ZAMARGU-4260 file (C-alpha; in steps of 0.2 Angstrom, whole numbers, plus 5000, padded with zeros to 4 digits):
<rodrens>
0) 5655/5421/5482 | 5639/5418/5473 | 5644/5423/5455 | 5626/5424/5449 | 5620/5436/5462
5) 5635/5447/5459 | 5632/5447/5441 | 5614/5452/5442 | 5620/5466/5454 | 5632/5471/5440
10) 5618/5472/5427 | 5607/5483/5439 | 5622/5495/5442 | 5624/5496/5423 | 5605/5501/5422
15) 5599/5487/5410 | 5581/5486/5408 | 5571/5475/5421 | 5566/5463/5407 | 5584/5460/5401
20) 5590/5457/5419 | 5575/5445/5422 | 5580/5435/5407 | 5598/5433/5413 | 5592/5428/5430
25) 5579/5416/5424 | 5592/5408/5413 | 5606/5407/5426 | 5594/5400/5439 | 5588/5387/5428
30) 5605/5381/5423 | 5611/5382/5441 | 5596/5371/5446 | 5600/5358/5433 | 5618/5358/5436
35) 5616/5357/5455 | 5632/5368/5458 | 5639/5385/5454 | 5638/5387/5435 | 5655/5395/5434
40) 5663/5378/5434 | 5652/5371/5420 | 5659/5363/5405 | 5654/5365/5386 | 5647/5348/5386
45) 5636/5351/5402 | 5629/5367/5394 | 5625/5358/5378 | 5617/5344/5388 | 5607/5356/5398
50) 5601/5365/5382 | 5595/5349/5375 | 5583/5347/5389 | 5574/5363/5385 | 5560/5364/5373
55) 5566/5380/5364 | 5567/5385/5346 | 5584/5390/5338 | 5581/5409/5341 | 5578/5405/5360
60) 5593/5393/5360 | 5604/5407/5353 | 5598/5419/5367 | 5602/5406/5380 | 5619/5404/5374
65) 5622/5423/5372 | 5616/5426/5390 | 5627/5412/5397 | 5642/5419/5387 | 5639/5436/5394
70) 5639/5429/5412 | 5655/5420/5409 | 5664/5434/5401 | 5660/5445/5416 | 5666/5431/5428
75) 5683/5430/5418 | 5685/5449/5417 | 5681/5453/5435 | 5685/5437/5445 | 5698/5428/5433
80) 5687/5412/5432 | 5684/5402/5422 | 5700/5402/5412 | 5690/5399/5395 | 5672/5404/5391
85) 5664/5387/5390 | 5651/5393/5378 | 5664/5397/5365 | 5665/5379/5358 | 5646/5378/5356
90) 5639/5381/5339 | 5626/5394/5339 | 5610/5391/5328 | 5611/5400/5312 | 5596/5412/5312
95) 5587/5418/5297 | 5582/5436/5296 | 5564/5438/5300 | 5554/5450/5290 | 5542/5462/5299
100) 5524/5458/5299 | 5514/5474/5300 | 5496/5474/5306 | 5484/5477/5291 | 5477/5494/5289
105) 5459/5486/5290 | 5463/5477/5306 | 5471/5493/5313 | 5455/5503/5309 | 5444/5490/5316
110) 5454/5490/5332 | 5455/5509/5334 | 5436/5510/5332 | 5433/5496/5345 | 5445/5502/5358
115) 5442/5511/5374 | 5453/5527/5378 | 5468/5518/5386 | 5468/5504/5372 | 5466/5517/5359
120) 5481/5527/5366 | 5491/5511/5366 | 5487/5507/5348 | 5492/5524/5342 | 5508/5524/5352
125) 5512/5507/5343 | 5506/5511/5326 | 5510/5530/5325 | 5525/5531/5336 | 5534/5514/5335
130) 5532/5510/5354 | 5537/5493/5360 | 5526/5486/5374 | 5540/5489/5387 | 5541/5507/5381
135) 5522/5509/5384 | 5524/5502/5401 | 5539/5513/5405 | 5532/5529/5398 | 5531/5543/5411
140) 5521/5559/5410 | 5537/5570/5410 | 5542/5561/5393 | 5531/5573/5383 | 5538/5589/5376
145) 5522/5597/5372 | 5528/5613/5364 | 5541/5604/5353 | 5529/5590/5348 | 5541/5577/5354
150) 5542/5562/5366 | 5557/5555/5375 | 5556/5536/5374 | 5565/5525/5386 | 5568/5509/5377
155) 5577/5492/5378 | 5594/5491/5386 | 5592/5508/5394 | 5593/5517/5378 | 5583/5533/5375
160) 5577/5541/5359 | 5566/5556/5353 | 5550/5552/5343 | 5539/5565/5335 | 5521/5566/5340
165) 5509/5561/5327 | 5493/5571/5328 | 5483/5555/5333 | 5495/5553/5347 | 5493/5571/5353
170) 5474/5569/5352 | 5474/5553/5361 | 5485/5559/5375 | 5475/5575/5377 | 5459/5565/5380
175) 5467/5552/5392 | 5467/5555/5411 | 5486/5555/5413 | 5492/5556/5431 | 5501/5571/5438
180) 5518/5562/5439 | 5526/5545/5437 | 5522/5532/5424 | 5508/5535/5413 | 5498/5519/5414
185) 5494/5510/5431 | 5484/5495/5436 | 5469/5497/5448 | 5480/5495/5463 | 5490/5510/5457
190) 5506/5500/5452 | 5515/5502/5436 | 5510/5490/5423 | 5523/5477/5417 | 5527/5475/5398
195) 5520/5458/5398 | 5504/5465/5405 | 5503/5478/5391 | 5507/5464/5378 | 5494/5452/5385
200) 5481/5466/5386 | 5483/5471/5368 | 5484/5453/5362 | 5468/5449/5371 | 5459/5464/5364
205) 5464/5459/5347 | 5457/5441/5350 | 5441/5448/5357 | 5437/5459/5341 | 5443/5445/5329
210) 5459/5453/5324 | 5473/5441/5320 | 5488/5451/5326 | 5500/5454/5340 | 5505/5470/5349
215) 5522/5471/5341 | 5514/5471/5324 | 5509/5489/5327 | 5527/5494/5328 | 5531/5484/5312
220) 5517/5495/5304 | 5526/5511/5310 | 5543/5505/5303 | 5536/5500/5286 | 5526/5516/5284
225) 5539/5528/5289 | 5552/5520/5278 | 5540/5521/5263 | 5537/5539/5267 | 5556/5544/5268
230) 5566/5530/5260 | 5579/5535/5273 | 5585/5520/5284 | 5595/5531/5296 | 5579/5541/5300
235) 5569/5525/5303 | 5583/5517/5313 | 5583/5532/5325 | 5564/5532/5326 | 5563/5514/5330
240) 5578/5514/5342 | 5588/5500/5333 | 5606/5499/5338 | 5611/5489/5322 | 5606/5497/5305
245) 5604/5479/5298 | 5589/5477/5309 | 5581/5492/5301 | 5585/5486/5283 | 5572/5473/5283
250) 5559/5486/5282 | 5565/5490/5264 | 5556/5474/5259 | 5539/5484/5260 | 5544/5499/5250
255) 5546/5490/5233 | 5538/5502/5221 | 5555/5503/5211 | 5558/5485/5211 | 5540/5481/5206
260) 5541/5494/5191 | 5558/5486/5186 | 5550/5468/5185 | 5534/5474/5176 | 5545/5483/5163
265) 5553/5467/5157 | 5549/5465/5139 | 5538/5451/5133 | 5546/5438/5121 | 5542/5440/5103
270) 5527/5430/5099 | 5530/5415/5089 | 5521/5412/5072 | 5514/5395/5074 | 5513/5392/5055
275) 5532/5397/5054 | 5536/5385/5068 | 5527/5371/5060
</rodrens>
């Protein structure tokens, strides 16, 4: 039995996103090639030796260990091997929580003025609806509930959420030549676009117009602005499709009016009379 192949079939049956499945397969194939045998028999020291050969940062290393761990947990649960998960003894990097980096309002305005119809629609889907690049790529024409003013978003991990249509999103959709059915955005060959293609196209567009930003910073802008408007983490969590509330909590760092007022209200020290001090 090829455990890697069976595991990937299992992930597909679960309905995980193509991106997630691809990452698992790339990691397992790379480790299998380095080990030169079935990875189910690998030891903790072999996993650590393999990871030491990869030019990856702590966050990527954490992802590699997590993916290998998921594979070994499935093997043990369904096949009874290995007896112990070999990733368990491995210390995972301690990751610091990253703050959002929203695109600046000036850069967003410049981008929206410079964009063609498709790029403009992508920009407003990111900045005014919180779409990830994969969600733009996977968007279908039957996702729009026009009468209700809502969109059904198919996101990471096969999760779905409902997002309200901002007027700019409605206007951009009305003026864009959407197909009659299927995915909303296609290449010249008629094939659906990949998330990487969407990300690269937005990144290249920003570079061409002199904007130092990434596609994901549009989503960060949506998160910071919606939290500033409602001060309700649960609402923003639902809008962004976060599984963990702690992921959404980082957006509170950008709604600091109360904290700023508290700091500015600190009393100044009583002035010292220089003559008395002397």
